N, C-alpha and C positions, 0 to 999 in steps of 0.2 A: 523522261525528256529535256536536253538542256537544248533551250531556243536563246541563245547570245548572240549577240555579233560580236564578231572579235574587231576591237579598236587597236591599229597600230600604234607601237610603243616609238618612240624618238631612236633608241638604241636599237631597234628591228629593221629599220629603214636601209637597204643597200643602195649605194650611188654607184651609177656607171657614168662613162665618158662616150658621147658620141660626135660624131663631126657632121656637120652639115655643108654640104657644097653650093653656095650662092650663083655659082656660075650661070648665066641665062638665064634666071628664075625671078620673077619678081619680088620686089623688096617686102612688100606687104606678107607674100607665102611664106618667105624665110623667117619673118619675123612672128608670123604665128604658131609656126612647128617648133621654134626655137622656144618660145614662152610655154609653150604647150609640155615640152621636155623639162624644163627649167620648174615647173610647178609639178611636174609628177603625174599629171592627166592620164598619161598613157598607161598608168600602172592599177592594177586593180586594188592595191593598197593605200589608193590615194586618199589623202585626210585635208581639209581644207585649214586646220590649223596649224598642221605641220608642214615644213620643209623635206617633203618628199621626194623632190624632183632630183634630177642629174646636171651632172655638169655638161655643157654645153661648147662645142668648137664651131665657129663659123669660119670657114675659109672663102677665099676668092669673093670678100665685098666689093671688089673696084668694079666685078663684070654683075652684077645685081644690077637688074632693069627696072625702071619706073614705066606703068603702063600709062595708055592715054598721053595727056599733054602737063602731065604732073612735073616732068625734070623743068617745065619754062613756069608755069604755073603756081607752083607748090612752094610755100618759105617754111624755115623753122624761124621763130621769132620766139627772143626772149627779154625780158624785163629786169632792169637794176633796181628798180624801185625809188629811182630820183627821176627828176622832173626831166624828161628829153632821153629817157635811159632803154628805150626801145632799140633791140639789135636784132636786125634781121638779115639772114643769109637763103638765097636761093636754092632749092634742090640739086640744081646746075650745077653753083659750086662746092657746094657741101659733096656731092657724089664724086665730084673729079677731084676734092682736096682732101675730105674726111670721110669716105666713105663708111670706114670701122665705126665712126661716131654717128652716124645716120641709121645703122643698125642697132646698135646701142641705143638710140633713142624712140625708135620702133618699138623694139622689144620691152624697153620699158614703159610705155605707155600700153602695154597689153598684160601687163603684172598686176597686181594689188599693190594701191598707193599706201601702203603703211611698213612698218616694221618687216614684217614677212618677205614681201613684195622688195625690199632692197637688201635682204639677205640674198633671195634668191638671185638677184640682178649680180650679185657678187661671182657665182659660178659661171657666167657667161664670157666666154672668150672670142674675139673678133680679130680676124688678120686680112689684110688686103691681100693678099696672095695665097698661091695652095701651100705655101710650106706653114709649118705651126712647130712649137718647141713642147710640144705633151706627149711627144712617143712611149716615154716612160710610162704614163698612164694608161697604154693600150686601147685607144681608143677605138670604136668601130662606127663604122660609114651609118649613117638613116636615111634609108630612102624614104622620100614622101613624093 
């Protein structure tokens, strides 16, 4: 009797393309689903040490919503490591001007903070409108 567990190899991983529509959906819900697809946790062949996720296209990022009072109270902060180097922008301005960056930042925070997470983040494409330029990859709509 052969009681061995099959471990997936890097060359056995099949990658697909999925589209997520962010219109009228909370930003965090879209980001968690995108991170799940990027990591490959929806597949039975998921492995923590390999990049077995799929490519994700997020459309209508400008129509994503923030629930509660986050639009006014939440800020994106970064620091340049110099004195008085704190830069902050409210999510009201970020969603109005760079809604694609807001989605990328939300997904980035949900991926592993290591080399594998950075590699997985390169498979994320975010578009403000409903149009995207990846028809040649034959992406499928992902319902969540």
